[in-house]
Legacy VTK file of the C-alpha trace (Angstrom):
# vtk DataFile Version 3.0
C-alpha trace
ASCII
DATASET POLYDATA
POINTS 366 float
67.138 -130.598 312.267
69.989 -129.016 309.920
72.128 -130.936 308.147
75.656 -130.242 308.145
78.235 -131.299 305.546
81.427 -133.145 306.685
84.896 -133.046 303.769
86.117 -136.223 303.686
89.707 -135.348 301.945
90.260 -137.621 298.910
86.652 -138.769 298.722
83.530 -136.772 298.968
80.814 -134.556 301.000
78.924 -136.413 303.314
75.936 -135.027 304.506
74.677 -135.837 308.157
71.876 -134.237 310.989
73.832 -131.477 313.037
74.581 -132.449 316.265
76.963 -129.714 317.185
80.663 -129.076 316.245
82.360 -131.558 318.941
79.734 -134.511 317.651
80.230 -133.392 314.321
84.029 -133.532 314.566
83.674 -137.439 316.077
81.536 -138.195 313.055
83.754 -136.989 310.370
87.062 -139.095 312.107
84.355 -142.350 312.379
83.383 -142.197 308.856
86.918 -140.695 307.375
88.685 -143.459 309.030
86.267 -145.966 307.702
86.305 -144.854 304.507
90.369 -144.261 304.353
91.343 -147.338 306.154
87.958 -149.678 306.258
88.121 -149.756 310.061
84.895 -149.290 312.228
86.414 -147.248 315.317
84.361 -145.891 317.799
86.397 -144.153 320.718
85.834 -142.827 323.958
85.997 -139.450 323.077
83.218 -140.290 320.603
81.239 -141.758 323.428
81.273 -138.721 325.836
80.685 -136.513 323.044
77.354 -138.397 322.131
76.753 -138.765 326.206
76.674 -134.851 326.223
74.208 -134.483 323.094
72.159 -137.354 324.677
71.913 -135.475 327.959
70.106 -132.879 326.343
66.948 -135.271 325.148
63.859 -134.231 326.805
60.467 -135.833 326.296
59.216 -136.349 323.125
62.563 -135.396 321.420
63.997 -138.277 322.815
62.339 -140.349 320.094
62.823 -138.263 317.244
66.612 -137.025 317.935
67.866 -140.458 318.696
66.412 -141.466 315.222
68.467 -138.468 313.741
71.590 -139.421 315.932
71.481 -143.416 314.755
70.758 -142.057 310.928
74.053 -140.438 311.011
75.516 -144.232 311.340
73.680 -145.737 308.178
76.488 -144.052 306.276
78.948 -146.235 307.252
76.714 -149.061 307.200
74.772 -148.641 303.636
78.586 -148.649 302.594
79.169 -152.074 303.864
76.120 -153.663 303.122
76.669 -152.899 299.429
76.967 -156.054 297.515
80.599 -155.352 296.192
81.646 -154.573 299.313
79.437 -157.230 301.290
81.029 -156.831 304.725
78.395 -157.792 306.969
80.018 -158.766 309.900
81.790 -155.328 309.953
78.593 -153.890 309.362
76.936 -156.081 312.588
80.440 -155.115 314.671
79.569 -151.203 314.075
75.771 -151.743 315.869
77.079 -154.183 318.543
79.449 -151.096 319.572
77.112 -148.531 319.032
74.246 -150.525 320.937
76.646 -151.090 324.092
77.766 -147.657 324.816
74.385 -146.352 324.200
72.807 -149.554 327.103
75.354 -148.072 328.807
74.107 -144.770 329.150
70.467 -145.645 329.482
71.263 -148.092 332.431
73.508 -145.174 334.287
71.210 -142.201 333.735
67.758 -144.650 333.489
66.483 -142.390 330.529
65.781 -144.421 327.266
66.405 -143.732 323.671
64.588 -144.801 320.863
66.758 -148.062 319.597
64.634 -148.962 316.459
67.137 -148.004 313.731
70.412 -149.831 315.640
68.160 -152.839 316.187
66.329 -152.909 312.496
69.996 -152.313 310.785
71.252 -154.933 312.980
68.576 -157.284 311.790
69.449 -156.786 307.942
73.096 -157.376 308.441
72.395 -160.799 310.389
69.692 -161.758 307.490
72.612 -160.901 304.776
74.892 -163.018 307.049
72.387 -166.140 306.967
72.122 -165.604 310.550
68.028 -165.972 310.921
67.885 -166.604 314.613
69.676 -163.462 315.714
68.034 -161.527 312.923
64.637 -162.326 314.019
65.264 -161.414 317.350
66.717 -157.820 316.725
64.088 -157.322 314.341
61.162 -157.977 317.254
63.372 -156.078 319.676
63.065 -153.018 316.747
59.472 -153.538 316.826
59.047 -153.385 320.632
61.083 -149.913 320.477
58.537 -148.455 318.103
55.597 -149.922 320.339
57.097 -147.739 322.911
57.315 -144.692 321.215
53.808 -144.661 319.487
50.577 -146.399 318.603
50.738 -146.223 314.938
54.021 -148.710 315.091
52.192 -150.682 311.813
53.393 -148.105 309.786
57.115 -148.283 310.622
59.859 -150.613 308.880
60.045 -153.501 311.532
56.325 -154.600 311.749
56.422 -153.670 307.995
59.019 -156.638 307.898
57.663 -158.926 310.454
53.784 -159.007 308.494
55.641 -159.264 305.279
54.017 -155.739 303.832
55.543 -155.892 300.449
53.219 -152.419 299.949
54.625 -149.760 302.042
57.841 -148.242 300.587
58.878 -146.479 303.778
61.921 -149.503 304.658
65.320 -149.995 303.697
65.190 -153.534 303.610
61.954 -153.631 301.149
63.739 -156.141 298.378
64.139 -158.617 300.831
60.996 -158.332 302.203
59.369 -158.295 297.945
61.271 -161.453 298.253
59.627 -163.065 300.717
56.080 -162.234 299.787
56.612 -163.458 296.638
58.019 -166.642 297.701
54.630 -167.276 299.314
52.544 -165.743 296.035
53.852 -168.260 294.036
52.737 -170.956 295.970
49.435 -169.266 296.799
48.356 -167.247 293.875
50.622 -166.462 291.211
53.022 -169.598 290.623
52.853 -172.339 288.141
51.088 -174.927 290.412
49.715 -172.671 293.512
46.874 -173.459 296.265
44.766 -171.408 293.727
45.053 -174.104 290.614
45.907 -177.088 292.117
42.995 -176.886 295.174
40.621 -174.337 293.941
41.470 -172.005 296.885
40.160 -168.502 296.751
42.369 -166.752 299.170
45.266 -164.308 297.505
48.084 -162.723 299.353
46.008 -159.573 300.397
43.735 -161.688 301.852
46.425 -163.675 303.769
48.269 -160.723 304.842
44.730 -159.602 306.419
43.307 -162.699 307.916
46.964 -164.000 309.054
50.015 -161.730 308.939
47.984 -158.422 310.055
45.681 -160.144 312.547
45.825 -159.168 315.836
43.485 -162.063 316.888
46.567 -164.388 315.669
49.306 -163.966 318.358
52.385 -162.134 317.567
54.196 -165.617 318.157
52.478 -167.465 315.457
52.917 -164.993 312.807
56.491 -163.970 313.374
57.524 -167.610 314.104
55.564 -168.057 309.918
58.417 -165.219 309.097
61.124 -166.809 310.671
60.026 -170.122 308.781
59.506 -168.791 305.648
62.806 -167.114 305.583
64.671 -170.735 306.570
62.580 -172.781 304.021
63.572 -169.821 301.412
67.326 -170.105 301.557
66.910 -174.143 301.847
64.843 -173.621 298.438
68.633 -171.753 297.472
70.430 -174.527 298.487
68.482 -177.052 296.982
67.957 -175.357 293.092
72.086 -175.380 293.471
71.977 -179.016 293.944
73.550 -179.246 297.288
72.470 -182.284 299.061
73.457 -185.294 300.848
71.755 -188.271 302.752
71.626 -186.721 306.111
72.051 -183.652 307.009
70.067 -181.958 303.701
66.776 -183.791 304.530
67.171 -183.589 308.509
67.313 -179.802 308.421
64.484 -179.255 305.848
62.169 -181.044 307.825
62.594 -179.396 311.031
62.798 -176.327 309.491
59.179 -177.401 307.894
58.394 -178.429 311.552
57.735 -174.490 312.284
54.937 -174.198 309.556
53.833 -177.813 311.157
53.395 -176.409 314.544
51.705 -173.383 312.963
48.864 -175.976 311.027
48.726 -177.705 314.071
47.571 -174.904 316.396
45.019 -173.574 314.116
43.207 -176.641 313.703
43.231 -177.560 317.251
41.764 -174.214 318.405
39.385 -174.011 314.880
37.867 -177.490 315.902
38.140 -177.386 319.283
40.333 -180.486 319.442
43.532 -181.063 322.121
45.851 -182.812 319.092
46.421 -182.781 315.704
44.560 -185.988 314.820
41.028 -185.427 316.737
40.868 -181.916 314.884
41.903 -183.290 311.462
38.928 -185.779 311.918
36.482 -183.260 313.201
37.690 -180.750 310.259
37.012 -183.614 307.907
33.843 -184.524 308.771
32.685 -180.597 308.430
33.665 -180.275 305.563
32.450 -184.055 303.927
35.984 -185.072 302.912
36.037 -188.267 305.045
33.803 -188.935 307.514
35.861 -191.508 309.460
39.809 -190.913 309.080
41.927 -193.976 310.340
45.087 -192.136 312.247
46.382 -195.444 312.458
46.505 -196.100 309.142
48.265 -192.794 308.301
51.245 -193.540 310.718
51.174 -197.101 309.866
52.031 -196.827 306.408
54.328 -194.149 306.914
56.259 -196.131 309.011
55.916 -199.068 306.708
57.264 -197.765 304.076
58.004 -194.253 304.018
58.698 -193.297 300.285
55.932 -194.968 299.000
53.372 -193.033 301.754
55.149 -189.685 301.000
54.263 -190.566 296.771
50.661 -191.639 297.868
49.883 -188.426 299.796
51.255 -186.403 297.310
50.069 -187.954 294.332
46.623 -187.851 296.318
45.830 -184.067 294.890
43.442 -182.993 297.299
43.587 -181.373 300.450
42.744 -184.548 302.593
45.502 -186.136 301.419
47.880 -182.753 301.911
46.480 -182.686 305.527
47.056 -186.146 306.264
50.696 -185.479 304.610
51.273 -182.486 307.335
49.556 -184.924 309.943
51.845 -187.506 309.250
55.015 -185.306 309.042
54.158 -183.583 311.962
54.227 -186.793 314.217
57.607 -187.694 312.349
59.149 -184.557 312.689
58.315 -184.286 316.745
59.242 -187.714 317.551
62.147 -188.776 316.052
65.681 -187.452 314.154
65.463 -189.479 311.615
66.788 -188.636 308.112
64.631 -189.381 305.070
66.092 -188.624 302.087
62.826 -188.803 300.387
61.478 -185.307 301.913
64.610 -183.342 300.134
63.899 -184.794 297.240
60.748 -184.053 296.780
61.617 -180.623 298.702
58.980 -178.309 296.079
56.018 -180.593 296.387
56.085 -181.073 300.017
56.223 -177.816 301.132
53.444 -176.635 298.435
51.424 -179.466 299.916
51.997 -178.595 303.821
51.273 -174.536 302.684
48.098 -175.978 301.231
46.893 -176.994 304.754
47.811 -173.298 306.089
46.416 -171.874 303.557
43.003 -173.306 303.642
42.746 -172.734 307.161
43.050 -169.040 306.497
40.571 -168.837 304.252
38.431 -170.484 305.853
LINES 1 367
366 0 1 2 3 4 5 6 7 8 9 10 11 12 13 14 15 16 17 18 19 20 21 22 23 24 25 26 27 28 29 30 31 32 33 34 35 36 37 38 39 40 41 42 43 44 45 46 47 48 49 50 51 52 53 54 55 56 57 58 59 60 61 62 63 64 65 66 67 68 69 70 71 72 73 74 75 76 77 78 79 80 81 82 83 84 85 86 87 88 89 90 91 92 93 94 95 96 97 98 99 100 101 102 103 104 105 106 107 108 109 110 111 112 113 114 115 116 117 118 119 120 121 122 123 124 125 126 127 128 129 130 131 132 133 134 135 136 137 138 139 140 141 142 143 144 145 146 147 148 149 150 151 152 153 154 155 156 157 158 159 160 161 162 163 164 165 166 167 168 169 170 171 172 173 174 175 176 177 178 179 180 181 182 183 184 185 186 187 188 189 190 191 192 193 194 195 196 197 198 199 200 201 202 203 204 205 206 207 208 209 210 211 212 213 214 215 216 217 218 219 220 221 222 223 224 225 226 227 228 229 230 231 232 233 234 235 236 237 238 239 240 241 242 243 244 245 246 247 248 249 250 251 252 253 254 255 256 257 258 259 260 261 262 263 264 265 266 267 268 269 270 271 272 273 274 275 276 277 278 279 280 281 282 283 284 285 286 287 288 289 290 291 292 293 294 295 296 297 298 299 300 301 302 303 304 305 306 307 308 309 310 311 312 313 314 315 316 317 318 319 320 321 322 323 324 325 326 327 328 329 330 331 332 333 334 335 336 337 338 339 340 341 342 343 344 345 346 347 348 349 350 351 352 353 354 355 356 357 358 359 360 361 362 363 364 365
């Protein structure tokens, strides 16, 4: 497809994909209005000209031409997402407007366009706005668009994001993926206190991705929920490092965010050791690995309920995978059977997160 330059008086020439004079004029008006006035305005005329172009998309052209069409909006998006400008909400509004008229067109005509780009950039914008729920939903919608397009979706940006692939370069939001991957690596194999050093583990990040994040035998729900949980915990780490705290909400939110990892740990250990609940599965695992042939789950629960702070200290000072799993088991029951704030959890954010991740890393490794 040819490119065409449009001149924005007082600014600079902008190069976009050429969809004919009429739509090019509309893109020029859209981009010029934004650059001059800071306003994102998709007019009815813009929509009509776009629909005329969509009508010409046939067969496999739909995917490529849809991508080229949506790329023309990224000039505005990248300007809005620039940290100096930081107009994340306006960027999201832009893509919401685009998706609205595109979905209306699809509904009217029965023709499906390839909407990966608007979903992907909407997700990026939501993350930058710290709206993680919306972000992960939108990123998964981008992945579904790629799956519908072809079978090689694992090379596309949405999947690379959801599998935290920091090797592939073809992703706009790679710096964020790098940040999430490093967040895990520091606790797995490169940090001062990591799984390999603390527990003698052999797992590294490449194998973690191969065995878990990029493993089709692991459900999409589990892999993507892990990424969602890591993003939330990373954000809380920023708050913790900034010493933003209180005695109720900070530990409560951390506990609930940690719950995502605890669910994943429980699901893996239950399936691996063929037990219906976390406790019996933990006992079976401990017996097989020679840690403790007869764990008394009642003692764990009683110690936690009697003196929570002391119980946490005892688990953290135990310095073994067994005590890591005892902590995860006790926190799993605490997290999902009460809404009680424990300041100790926020105070020990770093060590508790490491202990819980040690359990997940061990289960993936073996």
